C-alpha distance (Angstrom), angle and dihedral (degrees) to the residues before:
residue distance angle dihedral
X1 . . .
X2 3.82 . .
X3 3.75 128.5 .
X4 3.89 91.1 -102.7
X5 3.86 91.5 76.0
X6 3.72 125.5 73.5
X7 3.82 132.2 -169.7
X8 3.77 129.5 -133.9
X9 3.85 125.6 -179.2
X10 3.86 106.5 -132.5
X11 3.80 116.7 -156.7
X12 3.78 112.6 -179.5
X13 3.77 145.5 146.0
X14 3.87 125.3 -144.0
X15 3.80 126.2 -147.9
X16 3.83 133.8 -169.8
X17 3.78 116.1 -112.6
X18 3.74 139.1 173.6
X19 3.76 130.3 -139.1
X20 3.77 89.1 -96.5
X21 3.83 99.9 39.5
X22 3.77 112.9 134.4
X23 3.83 120.6 -147.9
X24 3.82 108.6 -127.6
X25 3.80 122.9 -127.6
X26 3.75 102.3 -76.5
X27 3.78 95.8 -172.4
X28 3.80 83.9 83.3
X29 3.82 88.6 69.1
X30 3.78 111.5 100.5
X31 3.84 109.6 -98.7
X32 3.76 96.3 13.4
X33 3.85 108.1 112.9
X34 3.74 99.0 169.9
X35 3.76 144.9 10.9
X36 3.81 113.1 -147.9
X37 3.82 122.3 -162.5
X38 3.76 111.3 -129.5
X39 3.84 96.7 -177.4
X40 3.81 131.8 -121.3
X41 3.79 125.1 -54.9
X42 3.76 127.3 -166.3
X43 3.82 115.5 -137.1
X44 3.78 129.0 -169.9
X45 3.80 115.1 -170.1
X46 3.79 130.5 175.5
X47 3.79 116.0 -160.5
X48 3.76 121.5 -147.5
X49 3.73 132.4 -154.1
X50 3.81 142.8 140.6
X51 3.83 114.0 -77.5
X52 3.84 89.1 -104.8
X53 3.91 90.6 48.8
X54 3.81 98.3 -117.5
X55 3.73 93.0 163.2
X56 3.83 95.1 49.2
X57 3.76 90.3 48.9
X58 3.77 88.7 62.1
X59 3.80 92.6 41.5
X60 3.82 95.3 -108.9
X61 3.79 121.3 139.8
X62 3.76 127.0 -157.2
X63 3.82 117.6 -175.0
X64 3.83 141.0 166.1
X65 3.87 107.2 -148.7
X66 3.74 135.2 -175.9
X67 3.78 126.2 -165.8
X68 3.74 129.1 46.6
X69 3.81 129.6 52.6
X70 3.80 96.9 -62.4
X71 3.81 103.6 49.1
X72 3.80 110.6 161.1
X73 3.78 139.9 74.1
X74 3.81 117.0 -35.0
X75 3.82 126.3 -168.0
X76 3.80 116.1 -173.5
X77 3.82 126.2 -162.5
X78 3.77 119.7 -169.1
X79 3.80 115.2 -118.6
X80 3.82 103.9 170.8
X81 3.81 135.3 -32.8
X82 3.80 106.5 -45.6
X83 3.82 92.9 0.5
X84 3.79 125.0 102.0
X85 3.80 136.8 163.3
X86 3.74 109.7 -128.2
X87 3.74 117.6 -157.4
X88 3.75 114.9 -163.8
X89 3.80 132.4 -163.1
X90 3.80 128.6 -177.9
X91 3.84 118.9 -87.4
X92 3.79 112.7 -85.6
X93 3.80 137.1 152.6
X94 3.86 94.1 -112.4
X95 3.74 132.9 43.7
X96 3.82 109.3 -83.6
X97 3.85 115.8 -116.0
X98 3.80 88.3 -128.5
X99 3.81 90.2 66.6
X100 3.85 96.8 32.9
X101 3.77 93.3 65.5
X102 3.89 91.3 53.8
X103 3.83 88.6 58.3
X104 3.80 97.7 46.6
X105 3.79 99.6 97.9
X106 3.82 91.2 52.5
X107 3.72 103.7 37.4
X108 3.86 95.9 36.2
X109 3.82 108.5 169.3
X110 3.84 95.6 -9.4
X111 3.76 124.7 104.7
X112 3.81 121.9 -124.6
X113 3.77 112.5 -124.8
X114 3.80 135.4 -179.7
X115 3.79 110.0 -83.1
X116 3.84 107.4 160.9
X117 3.78 135.9 23.7
X118 3.78 119.0 -157.1
X119 3.76 121.1 -169.3
X120 3.77 111.8 -172.7
X121 3.77 135.6 -176.4
X122 3.75 103.6 -150.9
X123 3.82 119.8 -160.3
X124 3.83 105.3 -165.0
X125 3.83 131.6 -157.0
X126 3.80 126.3 177.9
X127 3.81 118.3 -144.7
X128 3.79 109.0 -150.8
X129 3.86 137.4 -176.5
X130 3.75 126.4 -120.0
X131 3.83 89.7 -89.0
X132 3.75 93.5 50.9
X133 3.76 96.2 -101.5
X134 3.79 113.9 149.9
X135 3.83 110.0 -116.4
X136 3.86 101.1 173.5
X137 3.73 143.9 -18.3
X138 3.86 117.3 -125.6
X139 3.80 119.1 -165.0
X140 3.76 131.7 -177.3
X141 3.85 104.4 -148.8
X142 3.71 123.1 -161.9
X143 3.78 103.7 -162.5
X144 3.78 134.4 -164.8
X145 3.79 114.3 -171.4
X146 3.80 129.9 -167.2
X147 3.81 124.6 -171.3
X148 3.87 98.3 -141.9
X149 3.87 100.6 -155.5
X150 3.85 92.5 55.2
X151 3.85 104.9 18.8
X152 3.82 91.2 -126.1
X153 3.87 110.7 154.3
X154 3.76 137.3 -161.3
X155 3.81 135.6 172.0
X156 3.86 134.9 -159.1
X157 3.81 143.3 154.7
X158 3.78 123.1 -125.2
X159 3.84 140.3 170.5
X160 3.77 121.1 -127.9
X161 3.81 124.1 -168.6
X162 3.82 113.7 -169.1
X163 3.76 122.9 -170.1
X164 3.82 117.1 -123.4
X165 3.81 117.3 -124.6
X166 3.80 117.8 -76.1
X167 3.79 94.7 8.1
X168 3.80 123.9 130.3
X169 3.78 114.8 -101.6
X170 3.81 88.9 -130.3
X171 3.80 86.5 83.0
X172 3.82 89.0 66.8
X173 3.72 91.0 47.6
X174 3.80 91.0 52.6
X175 3.82 94.4 46.6
X176 3.81 90.1 46.7
X177 3.82 93.0 53.8
X178 3.78 90.1 50.2
X179 3.77 92.8 49.8
X180 3.86 91.6 48.0
X181 3.79 90.6 52.3
X182 3.80 87.3 55.8
X183 3.84 89.0 54.4
X184 3.77 96.4 -100.8
X185 3.81 108.8 131.8
X186 3.83 134.0 -165.1
X187 3.81 117.5 -87.2
X188 3.74 119.2 -110.3
X189 3.83 91.5 -145.7
X190 3.87 115.5 85.9
X191 3.84 90.9 -150.8
X192 3.79 143.1 3.5
X193 3.81 90.0 -108.6
X194 3.76 92.4 53.3
X195 3.79 90.8 50.5
X196 3.77 92.2 47.7
X197 3.76 92.9 51.3
X198 3.79 91.6 46.4
X199 3.80 95.3 48.7
X200 3.79 94.8 46.1
X201 3.78 93.2 48.8
X202 3.84 97.4 -109.5
X203 3.78 101.6 113.7
X204 3.80 112.4 161.0
X205 3.83 124.9 -115.7
X206 3.84 91.3 -93.3
X207 3.74 118.2 -173.5
X208 3.80 96.7 2.5
X209 3.87 83.3 78.2
X210 3.78 125.6 179.1
X211 3.79 96.5 -36.4
X212 3.79 99.1 55.0
X213 3.79 137.0 -147.0
X214 3.81 94.8 -65.0
X215 3.84 89.9 66.7
X216 3.75 92.7 53.4
X217 3.83 90.2 49.6
X218 3.79 90.6 48.9
X219 3.77 90.9 53.5
X220 3.81 89.3 70.1
X221 3.76 133.3 -137.4
X222 3.81 122.2 -23.3
X223 3.75 108.5 -93.2
X224 3.78 95.0 41.4
X225 3.79 124.1 115.0
X226 3.80 89.0 -120.9
X227 3.79 93.4 55.2
X228 3.85 93.1 47.3
X229 3.84 95.9 46.8
X230 3.79 95.3 45.0
X231 3.81 92.7 47.6
X232 3.83 86.6 56.2
X233 3.77 94.8 46.3
X234 3.77 90.8 47.6
X235 3.84 90.2 51.3
X236 3.81 91.3 53.5
X237 3.73 94.0 43.7
X238 3.82 91.0 51.5
X239 3.82 88.4 49.7
X240 3.90 91.4 55.5
X241 3.85 88.2 54.3
X242 3.77 94.6 45.2
X243 3.84 95.0 44.4
X244 3.80 95.8 52.2
X245 3.81 93.9 82.5
X246 3.78 91.2 41.6
X247 3.82 89.4 57.8
X248 3.83 91.6 47.3
X249 3.79 90.4 50.2
X250 3.83 88.8 50.6
X251 3.82 92.5 -125.2
X252 3.79 117.5 175.4
X253 3.79 113.4 -84.2
X254 3.74 92.4 0.7
X255 3.89 95.7 122.7
X256 3.81 89.8 45.9
X257 3.78 96.4 50.8
X258 3.78 92.5 45.7
X259 3.84 90.8 50.0
X260 3.85 88.8 49.1
X261 3.82 92.5 51.8
X262 3.79 90.8 51.1
X263 3.85 91.6 49.8
X264 3.79 92.7 45.5
X265 3.81 90.1 53.9
X266 3.75 93.3 49.3
X267 3.74 92.4 46.1
X268 3.75 92.1 49.5
X269 3.82 90.9 55.0
X270 3.77 90.5 52.7
X271 3.88 97.8 41.3
X272 3.81 95.3 45.7
X273 3.79 96.0 42.3
X274 3.84 91.2 136.1
X275 3.79 88.9 58.2
X276 3.88 100.8 43.8
X277 3.78 122.6 37.3
X278 3.76 108.1 -110.6
X279 3.84 92.8 -153.2
X280 3.83 82.6 70.8
X281 3.77 101.0 34.4
X282 3.81 100.0 42.3
X283 3.80 95.1 70.9
X284 3.79 89.7 48.2
X285 3.74 88.5 48.2
X286 3.72 92.3 55.1
X287 3.85 89.1 54.6
X288 3.83 90.1 50.6
X289 3.80 87.2 51.0
X290 3.83 87.7 55.8
X291 3.74 92.7 49.3
X292 3.78 93.7 49.0
X293 3.75 88.7 49.3
X294 3.82 93.2 51.3
X295 3.86 89.7 49.0
X296 3.77 90.7 44.8
X297 3.78 96.5 75.5
X298 3.84 92.8 60.5
X299 3.75 94.8 38.2
X300 3.82 96.9 48.1
X301 3.80 89.0 48.9
X302 3.76 90.1 52.2
X303 3.79 91.3 53.0
X304 3.75 94.3 43.1
X305 3.81 94.6 47.9
X306 3.81 92.3 50.8
X307 3.85 90.4 45.9
X308 3.78 94.3 51.4
X309 3.77 95.3 46.0
X310 3.84 91.4 48.9
X311 3.80 90.4 49.5
X312 3.81 91.3 49.2
X313 3.86 92.7 46.8
X314 3.84 88.1 53.8
X315 3.79 93.8 57.5
X316 3.88 118.8 100.4
X317 3.78 110.4 -108.7
X318 3.82 94.3 -112.8
X319 3.83 90.4 61.2
X320 3.86 94.3 57.4
X321 3.79 103.3 89.3
X322 3.81 122.6 178.2
X323 3.78 131.8 -9.3
X324 3.73 92.9 -33.1
X325 3.78 101.1 142.9
X326 3.80 92.1 47.1
X327 3.77 92.6 51.3
X328 3.77 92.7 48.5
X329 3.83 91.0 49.9
X330 3.74 92.5 50.5
X331 3.84 94.3 44.7
X332 3.84 90.2 49.9
X333 3.78 95.7 45.4
X334 3.77 93.6 50.8
X335 3.80 91.4 53.1
X336 3.77 95.0 41.6
X337 3.81 92.7 59.3
X338 3.74 92.6 52.7
X339 3.80 93.0 45.0
X340 3.79 93.4 51.9
X341 3.85 92.3 49.1
X342 3.79 88.5 49.7
X343 3.78 92.3 52.0
X344 3.79 94.9 48.4
X345 3.79 90.8 47.1
X346 3.83 87.3 56.5
X347 3.81 94.8 49.8
X348 3.82 91.2 46.3
X349 3.78 92.4 52.0
X350 3.80 126.0 105.3
X351 3.78 88.6 -126.2
X352 3.80 92.2 63.2
X353 3.81 90.5 52.5
X354 3.77 91.3 47.2
X355 3.76 89.5 53.7
X356 3.81 91.9 53.0
X357 3.85 89.4 49.3
X358 3.84 91.9 49.4
X359 3.75 90.1 53.1
X360 3.81 92.0 51.1
X361 3.80 87.9 48.2
X362 3.75 92.3 51.1
X363 3.80 92.6 49.7
X364 3.77 92.6 46.1
X365 3.87 91.6 53.0
X366 3.81 105.2 19.0
X367 3.84 116.3 -161.4
X368 3.76 95.7 -127.7
X369 3.76 123.4 -175.1
X370 3.84 127.2 -155.0
X371 3.78 92.9 -91.7
X372 3.88 88.6 62.4
X373 3.73 89.5 75.5
X374 3.81 95.1 52.6
X375 3.73 125.1 91.5
X376 3.89 113.8 -74.6
X377 3.80 88.6 -135.2
X378 3.79 90.0 63.2
X379 3.85 101.6 38.3
X380 3.85 103.9 38.4
X381 3.87 98.5 53.7
X382 3.82 91.3 54.6
X383 3.79 89.9 52.3
X384 3.80 91.6 49.2
X385 3.74 93.9 48.8
X386 3.80 88.8 50.9
X387 3.81 90.6 56.0
X388 3.79 89.3 44.4
X389 3.83 91.4 56.7
X390 3.81 90.6 48.6
X391 3.80 89.4 53.3
X392 3.77 91.9 46.3
X393 3.81 91.3 54.8
X394 3.79 91.9 50.9
X395 3.77 95.9 46.4
X396 3.77 91.5 47.3
X397 3.81 91.8 49.2
X398 3.83 92.0 49.3
X399 3.73 95.1 49.1
X400 3.83 91.7 49.7
X401 3.83 91.4 60.0
X402 3.72 123.0 87.2
X403 3.79 116.2 -104.6
X404 3.72 111.5 -86.4
X405 3.85 143.9 72.2
X406 3.87 96.2 -34.3
X407 3.84 92.0 49.9
X408 3.80 90.9 48.4
X409 3.80 90.2 54.3
X410 3.83 91.5 46.6
X411 3.78 92.1 50.1
X412 3.84 88.6 51.5
X413 3.79 88.5 55.9
X414 3.72 90.1 47.5
X415 3.84 87.9 52.8
X416 3.84 91.1 57.1
X417 3.82 89.8 49.4
X418 3.83 90.6 48.8
X419 3.84 89.7 54.0
X420 3.81 92.5 51.4
X421 3.87 92.6 47.8
X422 3.81 90.6 48.1
X423 3.77 93.9 47.7
X424 3.80 88.0 49.3
X425 3.79 89.2 54.7
X426 3.84 91.1 46.4
X427 3.81 91.5 52.9
X428 3.75 92.3 51.7
X429 3.86 98.6 50.2
X430 3.86 94.1 92.3
X431 3.77 88.5 55.0
X432 3.78 104.8 32.2
X433 3.79 102.0 29.1
X434 3.81 122.4 -165.0
X435 3.79 98.9 5.7
X436 3.76 91.0 58.3
X437 3.78 92.6 42.9
X438 3.75 91.9 49.4
X439 3.90 90.8 49.0
X440 3.77 91.6 48.6
X441 3.77 91.2 49.7
X442 3.81 94.6 52.8
X443 3.84 92.4 45.1
X444 3.83 90.3 48.0
X445 3.84 87.2 58.3
X446 3.79 89.1 54.2
X447 3.79 92.0 45.5
X448 3.78 93.1 49.6
X449 3.75 91.9 51.7
X450 3.73 91.4 49.0
X451 3.82 89.1 46.2
X452 3.84 91.1 53.3
X453 3.76 89.2 50.0
X454 3.79 93.2 51.5
X455 3.85 89.5 47.7
X456 3.78 87.2 55.9
X457 3.86 91.7 50.1
X458 3.79 90.8 49.9
X459 3.81 92.3 45.0
X460 3.82 91.7 54.3
X461 3.84 90.2 54.8
X462 3.83 90.6 49.2
X463 3.86 91.1 47.4
X464 3.79 91.9 53.2
X465 3.86 88.4 51.7
X466 3.78 90.8 49.9
X467 3.73 92.4 47.5
X468 3.77 91.6 52.5
X469 3.82 91.9 49.1
X470 3.84 91.8 48.3
X471 3.82 90.9 49.3
X472 3.78 92.4 48.4
X473 3.87 88.9 51.9
X474 3.77 91.0 52.0
X475 3.82 94.0 -106.6
X476 3.77 127.1 132.3
X477 3.83 114.5 -92.8
X478 3.77 92.1 -162.3
X479 3.76 98.2 106.3
X480 3.81 92.8 47.9
X481 3.86 89.2 52.2
X482 3.81 91.1 51.0
X483 3.80 91.3 51.0
X484 3.77 90.5 47.4
X485 3.83 92.5 54.8
X486 3.84 90.1 46.9
X487 3.77 89.7 52.0
X488 3.81 91.4 49.6
X489 3.84 90.0 52.7
X490 3.77 91.1 46.8
X491 3.84 90.0 53.1
X492 3.78 91.4 52.2
X493 3.79 92.7 49.4
X494 3.83 89.9 49.6
X495 3.80 91.6 53.2
X496 3.84 89.0 54.6
X497 3.83 91.9 47.4
X498 3.80 88.9 50.4
X499 3.77 91.8 64.8
X500 3.78 92.0 56.9
X501 3.75 93.4 45.6
X502 3.76 91.9 49.3
X503 3.81 92.3 52.9
X504 3.81 89.6 55.9
X505 3.84 94.1 44.3
X506 3.89 91.0 48.5
X507 3.73 95.4 47.7
X508 3.83 111.3 136.5
X509 3.82 93.3 -122.4
X510 3.80 90.3 57.2
X511 3.84 90.8 54.3
X512 3.77 93.9 39.1
X513 3.82 92.4 55.6
X514 3.89 88.8 64.2
X515 3.86 92.9 49.7
X516 3.84 99.5 101.7
């Protein structure tokens, strides 16, 4: 996203109203001292989407609006019921690039075109506290909507109450109760666009999504292995699409969650190889491996930066010698800029779009094998046990090695196997219930321990680099050496902890619970 776009969290409630609906006296609402009339504003908004309404199907809205104080381009992402993030860009004739990138994973190669025009007469009132602080804005909107491709039209009146910045949501609850007592009830439509599309007969595909009904029919009956595995694959593929704009917006944990979704998909293809044909899924898996790798630079740096800062914060003051914090900040900042550019280049690439298209194609025409038609309770446990045995071999091999570089590498390989086994358990929870959930929980503990150990290994490499740079600059390398020794001790402690965790995860009752 460029600097020309800004984001606002929009928290609002919508209510049905008729042409003669009177707004009750809202000064009777607790905390509202005054209702100030702000006059009537005429708004003219054109909503854009792909011809098959891909944005509306995912509850996104993109509009170009004139009139009012916030004329410009507005892109809204749903956050929760009644809560959306609105990203604004200045008014221009064409779609700003700062918004176009955020749509890329959904619109792909399709052009966004005008689909609905809304002309609204907005009667605005400000609800203020005793000290004059704005609590909420209430507007009575008289709306005329036109579906541009067909010319179909509809009109309605509604009431919107939008919370002011930094005000408790309880204000909306109180106003809502007062409106309902006056016979004004919540709207069933989540947005003006959704209502316009519905009332003009242009409702989007909705839950059938990009892969269509045929894919769901091909997945087989509920309870089959094919149905269970494809439901999980679809969930992760949808996550890749939804997380793309989150990564571009640099939202917290966005890169991590997108990388996890790509890894879960790749693991599912390998684990459930007797359900989905690997001659089809393997090439897709290679592209998922590429994507996870491209995201890895940014995610690994996030983890390392947090790890090193926490380790430094834990040191007694007398052990921090020289400009340690400044060097760490500069070192991290330099790497972070490169990592973010690398991530965005990957998301902007034709290769990334091709991957999303291939996932859609796979779900639309899934390469099901004979086991897909069998009961999930028979097929899934066998696949999980196969991944468990793979993990057991790797953990055993690592613990048989002497401490040192080779064991560190072996533990890292065991960590990868633990992730795959855990993801296999997670995917099976809807079908197998508590046994799969319990298995995944125990394996997650092993994975977390192995992950902490790998973080320590990576941190030691970074600390040696920081020490070399400090020494070359004529600074003391003492603190970096102290941190390195602490990391080495932490790594040894984690290896001891792993042995106990593995005993619990490999208990006979855990394995027996998956023996259907």
